N, CA and C atoms of all chains as a GROMACS GRO file, in nm:
protein
  609
    1UNK      N    1   1.708  -2.623   1.358
    1UNK     CA    2   1.574  -2.658   1.432
    1UNK      C    3   1.479  -2.527   1.386
    2UNK      N    4   1.374  -2.512   1.347
    2UNK     CA    5   1.294  -2.410   1.367
    2UNK      C    6   1.148  -2.434   1.430
    3UNK      N    7   1.086  -2.345   1.504
    3UNK     CA    8   0.969  -2.381   1.599
    3UNK      C    9   0.867  -2.240   1.560
    4UNK      N   10   0.744  -2.258   1.559
    4UNK     CA   11   0.664  -2.163   1.602
    4UNK      C   12   0.586  -2.213   1.720
    5UNK      N   13   0.566  -2.158   1.822
    5UNK     CA   14   0.488  -2.192   1.940
    5UNK      C   15   0.420  -2.073   2.043
    6UNK      N   16   0.308  -2.157   2.087
    6UNK     CA   17   0.230  -2.049   2.145
    6UNK      C   18   0.288  -2.064   2.296
    7UNK      N   19   0.361  -2.166   2.343
    7UNK     CA   20   0.417  -2.178   2.491
    7UNK      C   21   0.520  -2.074   2.480
    8UNK      N   22   0.556  -2.037   2.608
    8UNK     CA   23   0.697  -1.952   2.633
    8UNK      C   24   0.826  -2.021   2.561
    9UNK      N   25   0.887  -1.936   2.508
    9UNK     CA   26   1.040  -2.016   2.451
    9UNK      C   27   1.136  -2.028   2.554
   10UNK      N   28   1.176  -2.141   2.566
   10UNK     CA   29   1.272  -2.186   2.675
   10UNK      C   30   1.406  -2.180   2.601
   11UNK      N   31   1.452  -2.046   2.612
   11UNK     CA   32   1.577  -2.012   2.548
   11UNK      C   33   1.697  -2.058   2.621
   12UNK      N   34   1.686  -2.092   2.739
   12UNK     CA   35   1.806  -2.181   2.795
   12UNK      C   36   1.826  -2.314   2.728
   13UNK      N   37   1.716  -2.398   2.699
   13UNK     CA   38   1.735  -2.509   2.641
   13UNK      C   39   1.749  -2.473   2.505
   14UNK      N   40   1.708  -2.396   2.446
   14UNK     CA   41   1.761  -2.382   2.296
   14UNK      C   42   1.915  -2.338   2.281
   15UNK      N   43   1.962  -2.297   2.385
   15UNK     CA   44   2.114  -2.242   2.391
   15UNK      C   45   2.185  -2.372   2.389
   16UNK      N   46   2.140  -2.447   2.489
   16UNK     CA   47   2.198  -2.612   2.497
   16UNK      C   48   2.199  -2.673   2.379
   17UNK      N   49   2.091  -2.668   2.324
   17UNK     CA   50   2.050  -2.738   2.178
   17UNK      C   51   2.182  -2.724   2.101
   18UNK      N   52   2.221  -2.580   2.086
   18UNK     CA   53   2.317  -2.548   1.975
   18UNK      C   54   2.470  -2.570   2.034
   19UNK      N   55   2.477  -2.592   2.134
   19UNK     CA   56   2.626  -2.634   2.190
   19UNK      C   57   2.681  -2.747   2.150
   20UNK      N   58   2.800  -2.716   2.081
   20UNK     CA   59   2.848  -2.844   2.052
   20UNK      C   60   3.024  -2.828   2.044
   21UNK      N   61   3.085  -2.953   2.062
   21UNK     CA   62   3.237  -2.924   2.072
   21UNK      C   63   3.310  -2.873   1.970
   22UNK      N   64   3.254  -2.869   1.842
   22UNK     CA   65   3.305  -2.820   1.744
   22UNK      C   66   3.314  -2.674   1.713
   23UNK      N   67   3.221  -2.620   1.804
   23UNK     CA   68   3.220  -2.478   1.788
   23UNK      C   69   3.282  -2.405   1.923
   24UNK      N   70   3.318  -2.292   1.903
   24UNK     CA   71   3.408  -2.226   2.013
   24UNK      C   72   3.310  -2.107   2.052
   25UNK      N   73   3.188  -2.083   1.969
   25UNK     CA   74   3.110  -1.970   2.001
   25UNK      C   75   2.960  -2.003   2.003
   26UNK      N   76   2.888  -1.954   2.081
   26UNK     CA   77   2.739  -1.943   2.091
   26UNK      C   78   2.695  -1.805   2.088
   27UNK      N   79   2.605  -1.749   2.014
   27UNK     CA   80   2.514  -1.654   2.048
   27UNK      C   81   2.380  -1.661   2.041
   28UNK      N   82   2.345  -1.618   2.146
   28UNK     CA   83   2.181  -1.590   2.162
   28UNK      C   84   2.128  -1.464   2.139
   29UNK      N   85   2.026  -1.451   2.052
   29UNK     CA   86   1.964  -1.316   2.033
   29UNK      C   87   1.797  -1.331   2.112
   30UNK      N   88   1.755  -1.272   2.197
   30UNK     CA   89   1.620  -1.276   2.213
   30UNK      C   90   1.552  -1.125   2.176
   31UNK      N   91   1.422  -1.166   2.127
   31UNK     CA   92   1.329  -1.010   2.082
   31UNK      C   93   1.236  -1.023   2.208
   32UNK      N   94   1.228  -0.921   2.279
   32UNK     CA   95   1.128  -0.913   2.388
   32UNK      C   96   1.042  -0.801   2.360
   33UNK      N   97   0.938  -0.796   2.431
   33UNK     CA   98   0.826  -0.710   2.419
   33UNK      C   99   0.866  -0.590   2.482
   34UNK      N  100   0.847  -0.479   2.425
   34UNK     CA  101   0.919  -0.342   2.479
   34UNK      C  102   0.789  -0.259   2.518
   35UNK      N  103   0.815  -0.192   2.612
   35UNK     CA  104   0.695  -0.110   2.652
   35UNK      C  105   0.668   0.046   2.579
   36UNK      N  106   0.796   0.088   2.538
   36UNK     CA  107   0.768   0.226   2.479
   36UNK      C  108   0.813   0.232   2.316
   37UNK      N  109   0.709   0.270   2.223
   37UNK     CA  110   0.770   0.296   2.090
   37UNK      C  111   0.728   0.437   2.058
   38UNK      N  112   0.852   0.512   2.011
   38UNK     CA  113   0.837   0.622   2.002
   38UNK      C  114   0.695   0.746   2.083
   39UNK      N  115   0.740   0.697   2.213
   39UNK     CA  116   0.653   0.781   2.314
   39UNK      C  117   0.526   0.718   2.376
   40UNK      N  118   0.458   0.600   2.278
   40UNK     CA  119   0.367   0.570   2.310
   40UNK      C  120   0.365   0.420   2.368
   41UNK      N  121   0.299   0.376   2.447
   41UNK     CA  122   0.313   0.299   2.576
   41UNK      C  123   0.223   0.156   2.539
   42UNK      N  124   0.303   0.056   2.533
   42UNK     CA  125   0.254  -0.072   2.494
   42UNK      C  126   0.213  -0.145   2.622
   43UNK      N  127   0.082  -0.206   2.604
   43UNK     CA  128   0.054  -0.290   2.737
   43UNK      C  129   0.062  -0.455   2.707
   44UNK      N  130   0.039  -0.492   2.578
   44UNK     CA  131   0.080  -0.626   2.538
   44UNK      C  132   0.079  -0.611   2.388
   45UNK      N  133   0.131  -0.723   2.336
   45UNK     CA  134   0.144  -0.765   2.188
   45UNK      C  135   0.047  -0.889   2.161
   46UNK      N  136  -0.016  -0.912   2.041
   46UNK     CA  137  -0.072  -1.025   2.020
   46UNK      C  138  -0.015  -1.065   1.878
   47UNK      N  139   0.054  -1.180   1.856
   47UNK     CA  140   0.115  -1.230   1.724
   47UNK      C  141   0.038  -1.354   1.659
   48UNK      N  142   0.014  -1.313   1.496
   48UNK     CA  143  -0.040  -1.422   1.431
   48UNK      C  144   0.050  -1.448   1.325
   49UNK      N  145   0.025  -1.582   1.275
   49UNK     CA  146   0.104  -1.630   1.130
   49UNK      C  147   0.035  -1.665   1.052
   50UNK      N  148   0.064  -1.680   0.923
   50UNK     CA  149   0.045  -1.751   0.815
   50UNK      C  150   0.128  -1.904   0.839
   51UNK      N  151   0.081  -1.990   0.920
   51UNK     CA  152   0.168  -2.075   0.978
   51UNK      C  153   0.252  -2.172   0.887
   52UNK      N  154   0.182  -2.251   0.786
   52UNK     CA  155   0.260  -2.314   0.687
   52UNK      C  156   0.360  -2.250   0.636
   53UNK      N  157   0.328  -2.133   0.587
   53UNK     CA  158   0.436  -2.053   0.490
   53UNK      C  159   0.529  -2.006   0.608
   54UNK      N  160   0.481  -1.940   0.722
   54UNK     CA  161   0.587  -1.890   0.815
   54UNK      C  162   0.688  -2.041   0.836
   55UNK      N  163   0.649  -2.128   0.867
   55UNK     CA  164   0.738  -2.253   0.881
   55UNK      C  165   0.824  -2.257   0.806
   56UNK      N  166   0.788  -2.276   0.671
   56UNK     CA  167   0.884  -2.269   0.528
   56UNK      C  168   0.965  -2.155   0.526
   57UNK      N  169   0.936  -2.062   0.570
   57UNK     CA  170   1.057  -1.933   0.546
   57UNK      C  171   1.135  -1.935   0.656
   58UNK      N  172   1.113  -1.977   0.771
   58UNK     CA  173   1.202  -2.000   0.890
   58UNK      C  174   1.295  -2.116   0.830
   59UNK      N  175   1.266  -2.216   0.787
   59UNK     CA  176   1.350  -2.316   0.728
   59UNK      C  177   1.454  -2.293   0.632
   60UNK      N  178   1.403  -2.198   0.541
   60UNK     CA  179   1.483  -2.136   0.425
   60UNK      C  180   1.591  -2.053   0.517
   61UNK      N  181   1.540  -1.955   0.610
   61UNK     CA  182   1.652  -1.877   0.661
   61UNK      C  183   1.753  -1.973   0.763
   62UNK      N  184   1.695  -2.076   0.795
   62UNK     CA  185   1.802  -2.164   0.862
   62UNK      C  186   1.910  -2.236   0.743
   63UNK      N  187   1.853  -2.259   0.638
   63UNK     CA  188   1.932  -2.306   0.519
   63UNK      C  189   2.029  -2.186   0.467
   64UNK      N  190   1.971  -2.075   0.452
   64UNK     CA  191   2.040  -1.962   0.421
   64UNK      C  192   2.170  -1.922   0.487
   65UNK      N  193   2.140  -1.936   0.634
   65UNK     CA  194   2.228  -1.897   0.723
   65UNK      C  195   2.336  -2.014   0.749
   66UNK      N  196   2.320  -2.143   0.709
   66UNK     CA  197   2.409  -2.243   0.707
   66UNK      C  198   2.496  -2.241   0.569
   67UNK      N  199   2.424  -2.188   0.472
   67UNK     CA  200   2.521  -2.179   0.347
   67UNK      C  201   2.619  -2.052   0.361
   68UNK      N  202   2.572  -1.952   0.447
   68UNK     CA  203   2.682  -1.830   0.453
   68UNK      C  204   2.776  -1.855   0.545
   69UNK      N  205   2.754  -1.922   0.652
   69UNK     CA  206   2.849  -1.930   0.775
   69UNK      C  207   2.867  -2.088   0.803
   70UNK      N  208   2.997  -2.108   0.865
   70UNK     CA  209   3.000  -2.260   0.905
   70UNK      C  210   2.915  -2.287   1.032
   71UNK      N  211   2.778  -2.303   1.031
   71UNK     CA  212   2.701  -2.315   1.166
   71UNK      C  213   2.715  -2.455   1.189
   72UNK      N  214   2.763  -2.459   1.326
   72UNK     CA  215   2.736  -2.628   1.412
   72UNK      C  216   2.575  -2.640   1.411
   73UNK      N  217   2.534  -2.582   1.478
   73UNK     CA  218   2.365  -2.557   1.493
   73UNK      C  219   2.304  -2.458   1.497
   74UNK      N  220   2.186  -2.460   1.474
   74UNK     CA  221   2.105  -2.339   1.491
   74UNK      C  222   1.954  -2.338   1.524
   75UNK      N  223   1.912  -2.269   1.600
   75UNK     CA  224   1.770  -2.290   1.622
   75UNK      C  225   1.693  -2.136   1.631
   76UNK      N  226   1.583  -2.168   1.569
   76UNK     CA  227   1.477  -2.037   1.553
   76UNK      C  228   1.364  -2.048   1.613
   77UNK      N  229   1.331  -1.997   1.710
   77UNK     CA  230   1.169  -2.025   1.765
   77UNK      C  231   1.101  -1.851   1.753
   78UNK      N  232   0.970  -1.867   1.724
   78UNK     CA  233   0.904  -1.771   1.717
   78UNK      C  234   0.766  -1.796   1.802
   79UNK      N  235   0.736  -1.707   1.892
   79UNK     CA  236   0.609  -1.719   1.986
   79UNK      C  237   0.504  -1.676   1.904
   80UNK      N  238   0.376  -1.709   1.927
   80UNK     CA  239   0.262  -1.671   1.869
   80UNK      C  240   0.167  -1.651   1.988
   81UNK      N  241   0.055  -1.595   1.939
   81UNK     CA  242  -0.054  -1.556   2.055
   81UNK      C  243  -0.013  -1.441   2.158
   82UNK      N  244  -0.065  -1.433   2.278
   82UNK     CA  245  -0.059  -1.289   2.341
   82UNK      C  246   0.038  -1.286   2.440
   83UNK      N  247   0.138  -1.195   2.409
   83UNK     CA  248   0.246  -1.144   2.516
   83UNK      C  249   0.257  -1.049   2.595
   84UNK      N  250   0.296  -1.041   2.680
   84UNK     CA  251   0.299  -0.946   2.818
   84UNK      C  252   0.424  -0.869   2.781
   85UNK      N  253   0.447  -0.747   2.843
   85UNK     CA  254   0.540  -0.685   2.861
   85UNK      C  255   0.692  -0.764   2.906
   86UNK      N  256   0.818  -0.753   2.828
   86UNK     CA  257   0.927  -0.809   2.879
   86UNK      C  258   0.912  -0.964   2.812
   87UNK      N  259   0.809  -1.027   2.777
   87UNK     CA  260   0.795  -1.189   2.705
   87UNK      C  261   0.902  -1.171   2.600
   88UNK      N  262   0.949  -1.317   2.578
   88UNK     CA  263   1.039  -1.328   2.471
   88UNK      C  264   0.965  -1.372   2.356
   89UNK      N  265   0.959  -1.280   2.242
   89UNK     CA  266   0.873  -1.313   2.128
   89UNK      C  267   0.950  -1.397   2.041
   90UNK      N  268   1.072  -1.370   2.006
   90UNK     CA  269   1.162  -1.455   1.932
   90UNK      C  270   1.302  -1.493   1.968
   91UNK      N  271   1.342  -1.616   1.936
   91UNK     CA  272   1.476  -1.644   1.989
   91UNK      C  273   1.560  -1.707   1.873
   92UNK      N  274   1.697  -1.664   1.850
   92UNK     CA  275   1.795  -1.720   1.761
   92UNK      C  276   1.910  -1.758   1.843
   93UNK      N  277   1.953  -1.884   1.824
   93UNK     CA  278   2.080  -1.951   1.891
   93UNK      C  279   2.152  -2.008   1.766
   94UNK      N  280   2.272  -1.967   1.769
   94UNK     CA  281   2.375  -2.006   1.676
   94UNK      C  282   2.514  -2.050   1.711
   95UNK      N  283   2.564  -2.161   1.690
   95UNK     CA  284   2.704  -2.197   1.711
   95UNK      C  285   2.757  -2.187   1.583
   96UNK      N  286   2.896  -2.134   1.594
   96UNK     CA  287   2.996  -2.161   1.509
   96UNK      C  288   3.128  -2.183   1.541
   97UNK      N  289   3.224  -2.182   1.483
   97UNK     CA  290   3.379  -2.229   1.531
   97UNK      C  291   3.419  -2.096   1.609
   98UNK      N  292   3.375  -1.981   1.546
   98UNK     CA  293   3.449  -1.864   1.604
   98UNK      C  294   3.339  -1.748   1.619
   99UNK      N  295   3.379  -1.672   1.708
   99UNK     CA  296   3.296  -1.560   1.750
   99UNK      C  297   3.221  -1.465   1.647
  100UNK      N  298   3.307  -1.414   1.584
  100UNK     CA  299   3.245  -1.308   1.446
  100UNK      C  300   3.195  -1.370   1.353
  101UNK      N  301   3.171  -1.523   1.323
  101UNK     CA  302   3.078  -1.574   1.269
  101UNK      C  303   2.956  -1.640   1.314
  102UNK      N  304   2.965  -1.633   1.456
  102UNK     CA  305   2.838  -1.649   1.549
  102UNK      C  306   2.750  -1.523   1.549
  103UNK      N  307   2.831  -1.423   1.555
  103UNK     CA  308   2.760  -1.282   1.563
  103UNK      C  309   2.695  -1.249   1.444
  104UNK      N  310   2.762  -1.264   1.352
  104UNK     CA  311   2.722  -1.247   1.211
  104UNK      C  312   2.611  -1.316   1.153
  105UNK      N  313   2.608  -1.454   1.196
  105UNK     CA  314   2.540  -1.542   1.170
  105UNK      C  315   2.372  -1.522   1.218
  106UNK      N  316   2.390  -1.496   1.348
  106UNK     CA  317   2.285  -1.438   1.444
  106UNK      C  318   2.196  -1.339   1.383
  107UNK      N  319   2.288  -1.262   1.350
  107UNK     CA  320   2.220  -1.099   1.313
  107UNK      C  321   2.165  -1.120   1.183
  108UNK      N  322   2.205  -1.214   1.075
  108UNK     CA  323   2.146  -1.235   0.959
  108UNK      C  324   2.038  -1.292   0.970
  109UNK      N  325   2.038  -1.404   1.054
  109UNK     CA  326   1.887  -1.476   1.061
  109UNK      C  327   1.799  -1.414   1.116
  110UNK      N  328   1.810  -1.311   1.247
  110UNK     CA  329   1.700  -1.236   1.288
  110UNK      C  330   1.668  -1.119   1.213
  111UNK      N  331   1.754  -1.086   1.136
  111UNK     CA  332   1.704  -0.957   1.016
  111UNK      C  333   1.615  -1.017   0.932
  112UNK      N  334   1.648  -1.154   0.881
  112UNK     CA  335   1.578  -1.226   0.750
  112UNK      C  336   1.419  -1.266   0.831
  113UNK      N  337   1.415  -1.286   0.971
  113UNK     CA  338   1.300  -1.334   1.009
  113UNK      C  339   1.201  -1.227   0.996
  114UNK      N  340   1.265  -1.088   1.045
  114UNK     CA  341   1.209  -0.961   1.025
  114UNK      C  342   1.146  -0.908   0.882
  115UNK      N  343   1.204  -0.974   0.790
  115UNK     CA  344   1.206  -0.956   0.643
  115UNK      C  345   1.094  -1.032   0.571
  116UNK      N  346   1.102  -1.160   0.611
  116UNK     CA  347   1.040  -1.237   0.516
  116UNK      C  348   0.937  -1.358   0.563
  117UNK      N  349   0.925  -1.332   0.695
  117UNK     CA  350   0.847  -1.460   0.773
  117UNK      C  351   0.716  -1.405   0.785
  118UNK      N  352   0.604  -1.451   0.716
  118UNK     CA  353   0.446  -1.394   0.759
  118UNK      C  354   0.387  -1.419   0.908
  119UNK      N  355   0.468  -1.327   0.972
  119UNK     CA  356   0.406  -1.301   1.110
  119UNK      C  357   0.392  -1.161   1.137
  120UNK      N  358   0.291  -1.152   1.193
  120UNK     CA  359   0.224  -1.012   1.231
  120UNK      C  360   0.218  -0.963   1.376
  121UNK      N  361   0.245  -0.858   1.411
  121UNK     CA  362   0.205  -0.805   1.568
  121UNK      C  363   0.108  -0.736   1.555
  122UNK      N  364   0.022  -0.706   1.664
  122UNK     CA  365  -0.084  -0.601   1.712
  122UNK      C  366  -0.056  -0.547   1.830
  123UNK      N  367  -0.055  -0.453   1.821
  123UNK     CA  368   0.006  -0.336   1.924
  123UNK      C  369  -0.137  -0.340   2.014
  124UNK      N  370  -0.119  -0.343   2.145
  124UNK     CA  371  -0.259  -0.276   2.246
  124UNK      C  372  -0.204  -0.198   2.316
  125UNK      N  373  -0.223  -0.053   2.277
  125UNK     CA  374  -0.166   0.072   2.355
  125UNK      C  375  -0.239   0.108   2.491
  126UNK      N  376  -0.182   0.149   2.576
  126UNK     CA  377  -0.248   0.192   2.725
  126UNK      C  378  -0.363   0.264   2.689
  127UNK      N  379  -0.393   0.325   2.580
  127UNK     CA  380  -0.524   0.388   2.584
  127UNK      C  381  -0.637   0.317   2.550
  128UNK      N  382  -0.586   0.185   2.541
  128UNK     CA  383  -0.721   0.088   2.501
  128UNK      C  384  -0.721   0.051   2.348
  129UNK      N  385  -0.676   0.146   2.257
  129UNK     CA  386  -0.670   0.104   2.119
  129UNK      C  387  -0.577  -0.022   2.088
  130UNK      N  388  -0.589  -0.048   1.974
  130UNK     CA  389  -0.510  -0.172   1.919
  130UNK      C  390  -0.486  -0.128   1.765
  131UNK      N  391  -0.372  -0.192   1.723
  131UNK     CA  392  -0.328  -0.146   1.602
  131UNK      C  393  -0.265  -0.289   1.524
  132UNK      N  394  -0.269  -0.315   1.428
  132UNK     CA  395  -0.174  -0.404   1.344
  132UNK      C  396  -0.068  -0.340   1.302
  133UNK      N  397   0.057  -0.400   1.312
  133UNK     CA  398   0.189  -0.312   1.271
  133UNK      C  399   0.217  -0.384   1.108
  134UNK      N  400   0.232  -0.278   1.069
  134UNK     CA  401   0.283  -0.299   0.901
  134UNK      C  402   0.373  -0.229   0.860
  135UNK      N  403   0.512  -0.231   0.909
  135UNK     CA  404   0.615  -0.124   0.902
  135UNK      C  405   0.686  -0.099   0.749
  136UNK      N  406   0.703  -0.216   0.683
  136UNK     CA  407   0.774  -0.214   0.571
  136UNK      C  408   0.723  -0.195   0.461
  137UNK      N  409   0.792  -0.247   0.350
  137UNK     CA  410   0.743  -0.271   0.194
  137UNK      C  411   0.703  -0.387   0.170
  138UNK      N  412   0.662  -0.396   0.047
  138UNK     CA  413   0.644  -0.506  -0.003
  138UNK      C  414   0.749  -0.642   0.044
  139UNK      N  415   0.698  -0.777   0.072
  139UNK     CA  416   0.780  -0.881   0.093
  139UNK      C  417   0.836  -0.936  -0.022
  140UNK      N  418   0.962  -0.949  -0.076
  140UNK     CA  419   0.986  -1.012  -0.186
  140UNK      C  420   1.038  -1.149  -0.190
  141UNK      N  421   1.094  -1.193  -0.067
  141UNK     CA  422   1.166  -1.302  -0.021
  141UNK      C  423   1.291  -1.301  -0.098
  142UNK      N  424   1.337  -1.218  -0.188
  142UNK     CA  425   1.466  -1.226  -0.249
  142UNK      C  426   1.573  -1.158  -0.166
  143UNK      N  427   1.667  -1.219  -0.173
  143UNK     CA  428   1.819  -1.190  -0.082
  143UNK      C  429   1.858  -1.066  -0.148
  144UNK      N  430  -1.272  -1.739  -0.616
  144UNK     CA  431  -1.251  -1.642  -0.734
  144UNK      C  432  -1.238  -1.713  -0.879
  145UNK      N  433  -1.293  -1.616  -0.955
  145UNK     CA  434  -1.300  -1.716  -1.088
  145UNK      C  435  -1.266  -1.594  -1.216
  146UNK      N  436  -1.116  -1.641  -1.261
  146UNK     CA  437  -1.069  -1.548  -1.382
  146UNK      C  438  -1.034  -1.644  -1.462
  147UNK      N  439  -1.015  -1.571  -1.585
  147UNK     CA  440  -0.994  -1.654  -1.716
  147UNK      C  441  -0.874  -1.715  -1.710
  148UNK      N  442  -0.861  -1.805  -1.794
  148UNK     CA  443  -0.754  -1.932  -1.757
  148UNK      C  444  -0.611  -1.882  -1.780
  149UNK      N  445  -0.608  -1.763  -1.838
  149UNK     CA  446  -0.454  -1.724  -1.862
  149UNK      C  447  -0.434  -1.597  -1.738
  150UNK      N  448  -0.527  -1.624  -1.632
  150UNK     CA  449  -0.488  -1.494  -1.546
  150UNK      C  450  -0.375  -1.494  -1.475
  151UNK      N  451  -0.295  -1.398  -1.439
  151UNK     CA  452  -0.179  -1.376  -1.353
  151UNK      C  453  -0.214  -1.335  -1.233
  152UNK      N  454  -0.106  -1.333  -1.138
  152UNK     CA  455  -0.118  -1.260  -1.006
  152UNK      C  456  -0.148  -1.134  -1.012
  153UNK      N  457  -0.101  -1.055  -1.120
  153UNK     CA  458  -0.115  -0.911  -1.133
  153UNK      C  459  -0.280  -0.932  -1.177
  154UNK      N  460  -0.339  -0.992  -1.251
  154UNK     CA  461  -0.483  -0.988  -1.290
  154UNK      C  462  -0.566  -1.016  -1.147
  155UNK      N  463  -0.530  -1.105  -1.034
  155UNK     CA  464  -0.589  -1.134  -0.938
  155UNK      C  465  -0.581  -1.017  -0.851
  156UNK      N  466  -0.459  -0.926  -0.850
  156UNK     CA  467  -0.442  -0.807  -0.730
  156UNK      C  468  -0.562  -0.680  -0.802
  157UNK      N  469  -0.586  -0.681  -0.936
  157UNK     CA  470  -0.642  -0.603  -0.997
  157UNK      C  471  -0.806  -0.648  -0.949
  158UNK      N  472  -0.832  -0.757  -0.970
  158UNK     CA  473  -0.964  -0.821  -0.917
  158UNK      C  474  -0.993  -0.761  -0.818
  159UNK      N  475  -0.909  -0.819  -0.685
  159UNK     CA  476  -0.941  -0.773  -0.567
  159UNK      C  477  -0.937  -0.624  -0.507
  160UNK      N  478  -0.852  -0.520  -0.595
  160UNK     CA  479  -0.878  -0.384  -0.577
  160UNK      C  480  -1.023  -0.330  -0.615
  161UNK      N  481  -1.064  -0.399  -0.736
  161UNK     CA  482  -1.209  -0.374  -0.743
  161UNK      C  483  -1.304  -0.421  -0.666
  162UNK      N  484  -1.300  -0.560  -0.611
  162UNK     CA  485  -1.397  -0.627  -0.543
  162UNK      C  486  -1.383  -0.563  -0.393
  163UNK      N  487  -1.279  -0.528  -0.347
  163UNK     CA  488  -1.273  -0.461  -0.213
  163UNK      C  489  -1.206  -0.340  -0.208
  164UNK      N  490  -1.290  -0.264  -0.232
  164UNK     CA  491  -1.217  -0.112  -0.250
  164UNK      C  492  -1.140  -0.070  -0.116
  165UNK      N  493  -1.205  -0.113   0.015
  165UNK     CA  494  -1.166  -0.073   0.125
  165UNK      C  495  -1.012  -0.123   0.177
  166UNK      N  496  -0.997  -0.250   0.113
  166UNK     CA  497  -0.865  -0.310   0.101
  166UNK      C  498  -0.737  -0.265   0.023
  167UNK      N  499  -0.791  -0.153  -0.064
  167UNK     CA  500  -0.691  -0.112  -0.168
  167UNK      C  501  -0.560  -0.054  -0.084
  168UNK      N  502  -0.557   0.014   0.014
  168UNK     CA  503  -0.424   0.108   0.054
  168UNK      C  504  -0.354   0.007   0.122
  169UNK      N  505  -0.417  -0.100   0.166
  169UNK     CA  506  -0.341  -0.209   0.216
  169UNK      C  507  -0.282  -0.314   0.131
  170UNK      N  508  -0.369  -0.310   0.029
  170UNK     CA  509  -0.321  -0.402  -0.078
  170UNK      C  510  -0.197  -0.374  -0.177
  171UNK      N  511  -0.193  -0.231  -0.161
  171UNK     CA  512  -0.070  -0.167  -0.248
  171UNK      C  513   0.082  -0.206  -0.167
  172UNK      N  514   0.064  -0.233  -0.046
  172UNK     CA  515   0.172  -0.252   0.019
  172UNK      C  516   0.182  -0.411   0.021
  173UNK      N  517   0.101  -0.489  -0.004
  173UNK     CA  518   0.134  -0.622   0.033
  173UNK      C  519   0.162  -0.678  -0.084
  174UNK      N  520   0.253  -0.819  -0.056
  174UNK     CA  521   0.286  -0.914  -0.149
  174UNK      C  522   0.194  -1.030  -0.160
  175UNK      N  523   0.165  -1.092  -0.277
  175UNK     CA  524   0.080  -1.199  -0.289
  175UNK      C  525   0.156  -1.330  -0.284
  176UNK      N  526   0.120  -1.422  -0.237
  176UNK     CA  527   0.192  -1.554  -0.205
  176UNK      C  528   0.092  -1.660  -0.283
  177UNK      N  529   0.143  -1.730  -0.380
  177UNK     CA  530   0.074  -1.846  -0.441
  177UNK      C  531   0.130  -1.982  -0.403
  178UNK      N  532   0.057  -2.066  -0.328
  178UNK     CA  533   0.092  -2.186  -0.280
  178UNK      C  534   0.220  -2.171  -0.176
  179UNK      N  535   0.204  -2.060  -0.092
  179UNK     CA  536   0.294  -2.043   0.018
  179UNK      C  537   0.433  -2.007  -0.012
  180UNK      N  538   0.427  -1.952  -0.146
  180UNK     CA  539   0.572  -1.875  -0.177
  180UNK      C  540   0.551  -1.743  -0.264
  181UNK      N  541   0.632  -1.630  -0.220
  181UNK     CA  542   0.585  -1.498  -0.284
  181UNK      C  543   0.587  -1.535  -0.437
  182UNK      N  544   0.506  -1.466  -0.506
  182UNK     CA  545   0.491  -1.470  -0.633
  182UNK      C  546   0.508  -1.310  -0.727
  183UNK      N  547   0.568  -1.331  -0.832
  183UNK     CA  548   0.559  -1.223  -0.919
  183UNK      C  549   0.442  -1.195  -0.966
  184UNK      N  550   0.422  -1.078  -1.014
  184UNK     CA  551   0.305  -1.032  -1.074
  184UNK      C  552   0.268  -1.079  -1.221
  185UNK      N  553   0.380  -1.139  -1.266
  185UNK     CA  554   0.348  -1.204  -1.416
  185UNK      C  555   0.312  -1.344  -1.392
  186UNK      N  556   0.336  -1.401  -1.285
  186UNK     CA  557   0.318  -1.561  -1.252
  186UNK      C  558   0.184  -1.578  -1.327
  187UNK      N  559   0.180  -1.670  -1.389
  187UNK     CA  560   0.046  -1.741  -1.403
  187UNK      C  561  -0.046  -1.830  -1.300
  188UNK      N  562  -0.172  -1.825  -1.272
  188UNK     CA  563  -0.210  -1.912  -1.175
  188UNK      C  564  -0.293  -2.017  -1.236
  189UNK      N  565  -0.266  -2.106  -1.168
  189UNK     CA  566  -0.323  -2.220  -1.208
  189UNK      C  567  -0.448  -2.271  -1.116
  190UNK      N  568  -0.560  -2.349  -1.187
  190UNK     CA  569  -0.668  -2.406  -1.133
  190UNK      C  570  -0.658  -2.468  -0.982
  191UNK      N  571  -0.718  -2.407  -0.887
  191UNK     CA  572  -0.684  -2.436  -0.754
  191UNK      C  573  -0.587  -2.383  -0.659
  192UNK      N  574  -0.508  -2.286  -0.729
  192UNK     CA  575  -0.404  -2.234  -0.645
  192UNK      C  576  -0.456  -2.164  -0.546
  193UNK      N  577  -0.372  -2.208  -0.424
  193UNK     CA  578  -0.391  -2.095  -0.324
  193UNK      C  579  -0.311  -1.980  -0.292
  194UNK      N  580  -0.407  -1.872  -0.287
  194UNK     CA  581  -0.322  -1.754  -0.306
  194UNK      C  582  -0.347  -1.679  -0.157
  195UNK      N  583  -0.227  -1.611  -0.114
  195UNK     CA  584  -0.244  -1.534   0.012
  195UNK      C  585  -0.208  -1.394  -0.007
  196UNK      N  586  -0.263  -1.308   0.070
  196UNK     CA  587  -0.215  -1.153   0.047
  196UNK      C  588  -0.134  -1.134   0.192
  197UNK      N  589  -0.022  -1.096   0.151
  197UNK     CA  590   0.074  -1.086   0.260
  197UNK      C  591   0.106  -0.960   0.293
  198UNK      N  592   0.047  -0.893   0.407
  198UNK     CA  593   0.088  -0.717   0.422
  198UNK      C  594   0.220  -0.738   0.492
  199UNK      N  595   0.276  -0.622   0.480
  199UNK     CA  596   0.431  -0.615   0.526
  199UNK      C  597   0.434  -0.655   0.692
  200UNK      N  598   0.516  -0.772   0.699
  200UNK     CA  599   0.539  -0.843   0.810
  200UNK      C  600   0.621  -0.766   0.899
  201UNK      N  601   0.566  -0.798   1.028
  201UNK     CA  602   0.603  -0.739   1.177
  201UNK      C  603   0.620  -0.841   1.282
  202UNK      N  604   0.682  -0.950   1.225
  202UNK     CA  605   0.732  -1.047   1.348
  202UNK      C  606   0.876  -0.983   1.429
  203UNK      N  607   0.891  -1.083   1.511
  203UNK     CA  608   1.031  -1.054   1.587
  203UNK      C  609   0.984  -0.986   1.701
   0.00000   0.00000   0.00000
């Protein structure tokens, strides 16, 4: 299950959604809005997506993760819009038969989200300035 | 945008650099997506293709 949403992410419901008696391990990862980045103070973040492609890429990540690990269920949710400090921006919930698989699968999925999904955040710094964040290199989409 | 019939993604990138010099620095770091899929510079463009400039992403 993948989802882009403007409403807060209900990560408890997401976690329940991936629980299954076939799996003995559930891992939930949450990304939350952090106040300090290299000494600068954030007051809020704004997220925007190239929506259709972002949904496509999230679905690809679900498929890639299922290919590599014996995933029971997986849920990927990313929030868009205006987020305050501490808000949940992204959630990955994965169930697998065993814990090491579930940890590795969740790690893989969140790392891929940060690599290939066309979503961008704008920093709102405490001095009133704003800045779109473009941290990395070109996105190729290849593993 | 109008390019010749054999134009590639790379040709469009060079066209954008010329048409929007202010974009050049970000464009150099950006990927191009054709019809919602990341595209190689050598890929040829069909008439009516939807191309998006994808700056380095910062989701999560």
